[in-house]
N, C-alpha and C positions, 0 to 999 in steps of 0.2 A: 504494500500500500504506500503510495507516494504522499509526502507531506507538503502541503502548499502553504508556505510561509514566506515572508520577504527574504529571510536568511537562506531558506532552501532554494528559492528562485535564483538568488545571487550565486550560490554555490554551483547550481546547475549551469548557469550562464558562464561562470568561470571555467568549469570543466569543458564545456563546449568550445570556448575560445581556445583553450590549450590543445584540445584534440582536433580542432579544425572542423567540427561538426555543426557549426552554426548555420542558420538559414542563409540562403543567398539573397542579398538585397537586389532590388530592381536596378537595371542599368539606366542611365540617362539616355535620351534620344541621340545625343552626340557628345563628343568630348566636351566637358564643361570646365572652363578655366576660371578659377576663383582666387582673387587676391584677398589675403587676410591682412587687414590694415587697421592701425590705430596709432597715431603719433604719440599718444600717451604711453609711456613705458610701464611695465609691471601689471598689465591688465589680463595676462593669460593668452596673449596673441600666439606666441610660438607653441605654448602648451596646447592650445586649441588646434593649431595647424597639425602637429604631429599625432595627437591622439585621435582627432577626427579622421585623419588619413589612415592611421593604423586600424581603427575600428572598421572603416569601410573595406580596407584590404582583407581583414579577417573574415569579412562577410562576402568574399569572392569577387570584389570589384578591383579593377586595375587602376592603381593610383600613383601619381608622381608628385613629390614635394620638391619645390625649388626654393632653396634657401638664399635670400638676397640680403640677409643681415650679416654684416662683417663679424659680429660676435659668434656666428656659427652655431647658435644654440640648437636649432632644428637638426643640424648635422650631428651634433653630439647625441641628442636624444635618439636618433636613428642609427647610431653607431657607424657613421660614415666618416672615413678619414678626411680631416680637413686641416692638416698641418700645412705650413707655408710651403709653397711649391707644388701642392696638389692641384691638378686641373680642376677648376671650379667655375662658379658663375662669373667671376672676374675675367677668366680666360675667354668666356663666351662674349661678354658685353664689350670688352675693351680690345681683346686680341683676336676676336672673331673666330674662335675655335668652335667646332661643332658640339652641340649638346651630347651627341652620341659618344664623344670622347670623355665626357665629364660625368654623366649620370651613371650611378651604380645601383644594383639591387640591394635592398635591405636584407641583411643576412637572416634575421629571425622571423621575418614576415613575408610570406609569399605574396606576389602581386604588388609589392610596394617598392618604389624606386626613389632615389634622392639625388638632386644636383647640389653638391655641397657649397658652402661659402667658407673662404679663408679670410684672414685679416687683410689680404691684398685688396679686398673689396672696399676697405676704408678709403682708399685713394681713388676709387672709381668715380665718386661724385665729382671730383675735380677734373679727372681725365675725360669724362664723358662730355663735358661742356663744349669742347672744341671739335667733337666728332660729328660727322654727317649723320642726319636722321637719328640723333641721340635718343629721342623718346621711343623709337620703334625697334631698337636693337634686340630687346628681349622677345618682343612679339615675333619678329622675323625668324630668329633662331629657334623659337619654340614651334612655330608652324612647320618649319623644316623637319624638326625632330619627330613630330606627331606621325608623319608618313614613315619615317625610319623605324619607329617603334612598332608600328603595325606590321611592317614587313619582317622585322627581326623576330618578334615574339608571336606573330600570327594573332595578335589581339589588339584591339583599339583601347587606348587609355580612356577610362571613364571620367576621372577627375584629375585636374592639375591644381594643386594648391601652392600659391606663391606666398611665402612668409616674408614680410617686409620689416625693415628696420623701424625703430620708433622715431620716425621723422617724416617730413613731406618733401624730401629731396628727389634727385634724379633716379635713384634706385626705386623708390616707391612710385614715381611717375612712370617708369618703364613697366612696373608691375600692373599699374592701373590701365595702361594702354594695351597690355597683352591680354587682359582678362575681359570676360563678359559680365562677371559678377564681383561684387565686393561683399565679404563677410567681415563684420565688425564685432570683435569681442568687447563687451562692456562689463567692467567690474561693478558689483552691486555695493558701491561705497560712495562716500560723500562727494568726491570729485569726479564721479563717473562721467558726467556729461560735459565736464570742462574740456574745451578744445574740440568737442565733437562737431560743433558748428563749423569750425575751420576745415575739418576733414570732409564734411558734407559739401562745403563750398568747393573744395579742391576736386572732389569727385564730379561735381556738376560742371566745373571748368573743363576737366578732361573729357567729359561726355560731349560738351558743346564744341570743343575745338579739336580733339584728337581721336576720340573713340565714342561715336554716337550710340553704340550698343551697351555701354557700361551702365549697370544698375546696382544700387545697394539692395541686395536680395535677401540677406540673412543677418540677423543679430543674435549672438549667443551671450547669455548672462553668465558671468564667471565669478568665482570667489564668493558664492552665495552662502550666507550663514543664516539658516532658518531660525536661529535662536534670537536674532536681533530684529528690532523694528526697522532699523535703518535699511538692512538688506531688503526686507519686504517692501518698504516704501520706494526704494530706488527701482526695484523690479517692476512695481506697479506703475511708476512714472514712465519707465521705458516702454512698457507694453501699451500704456495709454497714448504715448506720443508716436510710436512706430507701428503699432497694430500687428497684423498677421506675419510680418517678416521676422518677428521675434520667435525663436525656437521655444517650445513650451517647457522643455526641461532645463533647469538651471544647473550649472556646474558648481558643486559644493567646494568650499574651502577645505582641502583635504591634505593631510600629511603625505599620503602615498603618491599623490599627483606631483608634489614638490620633490619627493625623494627620487622618483624614477630616473630623471636625467643624470643623476650622479652615478647611476649604474649603467648609463648609456642605453636606456630603454624608455619606451613609452609606458604609461601606467597600464595600458591594455595588455602588455606582456609581463610587466613587473608584478602586478597584483590584480589580475582580471576580476576577482571577486569583490574588490574594494568599491566603496560608494562612488569614488571619482571615476573609476573605470566603467562602472555600470551607467553612470550619467553620460559619459561620452558615447557609449554604445547606443543609448537612447537618442542622443542628439544625432548620431550617424544614421540611425534608422529613420528618424523624422526627416532629416536632410535628404536622404536617398528617395524616400517616398514622395517628397515634395517635387523633386526633380524628375521623377518618372510620371508625374501626373496623378499618382496614387494618393490615398489619404494617410 
């Protein structure tokens, strides 16, 4: 006789993730390129990028993460080498190397790939200024790679997630031009909406002048603490202001989520039964069903 309790469900989900026996999530109609941006640091941007990507890949979708942050935190969490001299996103943007020479499969998660960032990217903001078509370099390299990936792996990428630095410079601009959608993580804390207006203005400027298909399509509430009125109030305010684009599941403030990168893992593989991992799996399911046209 099976026992249906929250703990039992979490344990079952964790076992399924480890064994790879999870349900297959629906594919989007075409490769969907999503830029994950928020110029405010410490909001869970990279954490959301790698854990959403890992959760989708664990549910049999084909995922690429592009790390455009010189800190290389997404590369660390996915255990991709990003020492100085490693072929990386800088090599693509500035030196015009093909993504095919940069992107590596993630060892522990099938169907997940990563283009790493090294500290070399810190100089890219300056070097890109003088280059021709500086805003379109990521877009052009990525479009070329999508065909290569399909030919090499006999599978089309379902989602590409571009993790941005906490700024609104040329690296983020390249990411916004390359994408069709923007996903914004918002922490459920007092300063959550500070600077968000500037980000929305930049997205609108890019949409108007460089990428007419760009839309803010998803907002994920992060660092949610159900014990505090403040988290509840901020979440309510965000949902009131942005409506249906806000994912219904909040990501809790959780030790396991913070610990995982120090072991070069996402929380999805580090502790799949933890509340943080389970929350990201729920976000991934809702995200996938939204993009398939499902409920």
